[in-house]
N, C-alpha and C positions, 0 to 999 in steps of 0.2 A: 567505548563500545555501547554502554547503556544508552547513550544519547542516540546512537545510530539504530539501535534495536527497536526502540519505541516509535510508534507513529507520531506521537507528540515529540517533536524534535526539541530536545532540551537545550540545544544551542540557541533556540529562539526564545527561551524562557529567561526571565530576569534572573541574573546570578547575583546573589548578595555577597558583598565583601565581608571579610572577617570583622571589620569594625561594626557593621550593621548587626552581625550575629551577637557580638558582645553587647551592643546597644539593646537588642531585644531581651537578652537575659537580664541586663541591668534594670530594664523597665519592669520586668516581672518582680524583681526584688523591691524596688523603690516606689513603684506605682501600682499597687495591687488593686486600686479602685477601678482601673480601666477594664478589668475582666470580672465576670461573675464567678460565684463559687458554688460548688456542690456541697451537699450537707456534710460530706466526709472531709471537706476542706480542700479537695483537689480542685484546682482552678480550671474552668471551662474555657477553652480557646475557640472551639467550633461546635455548633449544634447542627445536626442533620435530622430534621424531623424530631423524633424522640431520642435520637442517639447523640451522645456527647463524645468529643475528643478533648482530652485534658491538655493543659499547657505542658504538664510533665512529659506527656507522650510526644508532643510536638517538639519541645526544646531539646529533648534527649537526642533526637535525630538531627536537629539543626546544628548541633555542635560539629557534626562531621560532613553534612551535606548541604546543598543549596536550599534556601528557605522555600522558595516557591515550588521547586520540584518535589520536595518532601511534603509540602502542604497538599499539592494535587494528589500525590500518591495516597496520603492518609485519608483524604476525603473520598476519593474514588474507590479505594479499597473497602471503606466502610459501607458505601452505597451498594457496590456491586456484589460484595459477599452476602448482603441481605437479599439481593435479587436472584443470584444464581447459586445453585449447588452443583458444582462441577461433577460430571460423570466420569466413569472409567474411560470412556471414549474421548472425553475432553482432555484428560490427563495424558492419554496416549498421543493425542495430537500435539500437546505442549511438549512432550518428550521428543517427538519427531522434529518439531521446530527447533528445539534446543540442539539436537544432534546435527541437524542440517546447518545451523549457524556455525557451530563449532567446526564441523567438517570443512565447510567452505572457507572459513577464516584461517584455520590452521593450514589448509592446503595452499591457499593463496600466499600467506606470509611465511610458510615453512616453519611453523612453530608447533609446540606440543599443546595438547588440551590444557595441561596445567598452566602453561605460559599464557594461553588465551584467557583462562579464568583469572589468573593473578593480575594480568594487565588491565582487566576490566572490572576489578573490584569484587570478584566472587571467590569464595574460599573453596567451594565444591560445585559440581555440576547440579546437585540438588538445589543449592542456593540460587543458581542461575535459572533453573526451571521455576523456582518459586517466584523469582522476579518476573518471568514471562507470564505467570498466571494472571497478573493484573492487566498486562497488555492484551492477553487473550480475552479477558472479560470485557475490557473496553471495546475491543473490536466486535465482540459478540453483541454488545449493546448498540454500537454504531450501525451494524448491519440490520438488526431488528428494528431500530428506530426508522431508518430510511425505508425499509420494506413496509413499515406501517404507514408511511407517508404517501406511498404510491397509490394512485387512483386506478380504477378499472380502465378509464379512458386513456390514461398515460400508457398502461401496459398494452392495450389493444392498438394504440397508435404506433408503438414501437414494433409490435408484431407485424402490422400491415405494411409499414414503410421501411423497416430496417432489417428484416429477417428474410432468409431464403434457404432453399434446400442445399445440401452439400454439392459443391462443384469440384470435380476432379480435373486437375490441370497437370501439364508438364511444362517445363520451361528450359530455354537455352539462355545461359547467362555468360556474358563477357565481363569479368570482374575488373574493376579499376584497382590499381595497386601502385607500388613504387616503380614497378617495371612496365605498367600498362596505364598510360595517362588517360584521362577522361576522353580526350579527343580521339585517341587511337582505339579505345574501347568502343566508342560510338561508331567509328568507321568500320570496325570489325563486325559489329552486330548488323550494321546496314548491309555489309557485303553478304552476310549469311541470309539476311532477310530477302535480299534481291534474288538470291539463288532459289530460295523457297518459293517466291512468287513466280519464278520462271520454270517451276516444275520439279526441282530436286526434292526428293522426299525428306520428311522430317528425320527418319532414321538414318538415311544416307548422310545428311548434314551433321548429325551427331558423331558419326564415324569419321567424316572428313575433317572436322574441326575439334576432335577430341582433345588435342593438346592445348587448345585456346579457350575452351569453354567449360562450364559446369552445367550438368543436366541432372534433373531429378523430377520425381512426381511430387506435386504439392496439393494437398487437400484443403479446400477453402470453405470455411463456414462463416456465418455472419459474425461470430465471436472469435474468429481466428486471430492470433497475435501476429499479423502480417502487415507489412507496410501498405499504406493506403493506396498507393499507385498500383501495386500488384492486385490488391483486392478489387479495386475499381475496374481494372482491365478484365479480370476474371468474370465479374458480374456482367459487364457490357458485351462480352463475346457471346456468340451462340455456340451450341454444342458442335464440335467438329471443325471449328474455325480457329485461326491464330491471329496474333497482333499484326496490324498493317503498318505499324511504325514502332520504333524501339520504346520500351517502357523503362524509365529510369528510376532506380531506387538508390539507397545509400551503398548498395553492394556493387552497382554498375549498371549495365544495360541488359534487358531481358527481351526475349520473344516468348510470349505466353500462348500456349496451345490449350484450348478448352476441350478436353476429351469427352466429357459427358457430365450430367448433373442429375440429382434426385429431386422429386417433388417436395415442396415445402410441407413439413409436418403440421399437425394442428397446433393450436395455441397452447394447450396443456403440455404437450411434449416440450415446448420451448420455454414455458413460463419461468422456471427457476433460472435458466440461462439469461433470459431477458432481464429479470430482476438484477442479476449480477452485473450485466452490462450497463443498466441504468445507473446503478450505484457507482460503477467505475467512471462513467461519463460525468456524473455530478461531482465526483471527487476531483476529476481532472479539471473541470470547469471552475471549481472553487477549491483552491488548495488549502483553505482554512476551514473547510467544512467539518472535518473530523473534530477539530478543537471546538468549533461552534456547537456541535451536537453534545459534546461532553459538558460544555458550559451550561447549556440548556438543561441537561440532566441534573446538574447540581442545583440549578434554580428550582426545578420541579420537585426535587427532594427537600426543598426548604432549607438549604444550606445557609447558615448564618455565621459569619466569622466575627466573633466578638472581640478578639484581640485587634487593637487599632492598627498596629504595624503590619500584621499579617493581612488584615483587610485591605490596607493601602496597597500592599504588594499584589494581592490577588486582583484588585480593581485595575491596576496598571496592566496586569497580564491580560485580563478580559478585554481591555481597550485595544489591545493589539489585534484582536480578532473581530472587531466590529466592522 
């Protein structure tokens, strides 16, 4: 579950076998010259600017966990805890996230919270929330980094070309299912559409076909989580008009009726939502973007892995995201 929870998918990370873990520990004992030493004798495995992570810290965790996963957590935790002092609001959000994860998982798999925690390597919910803190800080950095990269031109271009005022729609949907084939659903919606074109009212059709259709009001915004075909149809229609041909989505076939719309607000009203959408689009376009940003963060923080085996592992990991 830890692998599923983090945005960095640990199944994509190099997993070290037991032999390599033993090898790493053996090299610490027999090849001490490969790593520097602090004045107190603790061996330095990683430096991040003026901060050090000792070999003892690294290898203690390596005994039980994957080397590269542990390495990334130790580095990022050191960097991000120096960057962020989490607020009460942050902790509330982390607690909500933990509760939602547990609730969804236990409900779907019909297990208890204790079983969820045990199955995923956590002794308590507090330990689970502690784990989510790093994920929270990573996401916080990711969002801030991409926001910092956005130009005024990029934001204005998005506002001018991709935003619009709220559109209020209704639709009639004939769903495809095991009992309603795609062909039959299309034929049914065309039958309804023809009646609509010949003068039967929208409300009368909803009553006449109530056993064959789904109807509802749908509010469409530029950042709505709706299928593209429905969004496009809603934008292209004029107020008070409906589809002239069936609109197909993964649900089946629709007739979209554009009831009315609002004027587009000014840029400031939309700015935060625009930023969110740009980040979402960039992340969708480049599925490795999250990892690339964190890799760049480590570089900018002057992370230097002095242990040769750990450096080799990290370099291999980085190469996956070039």
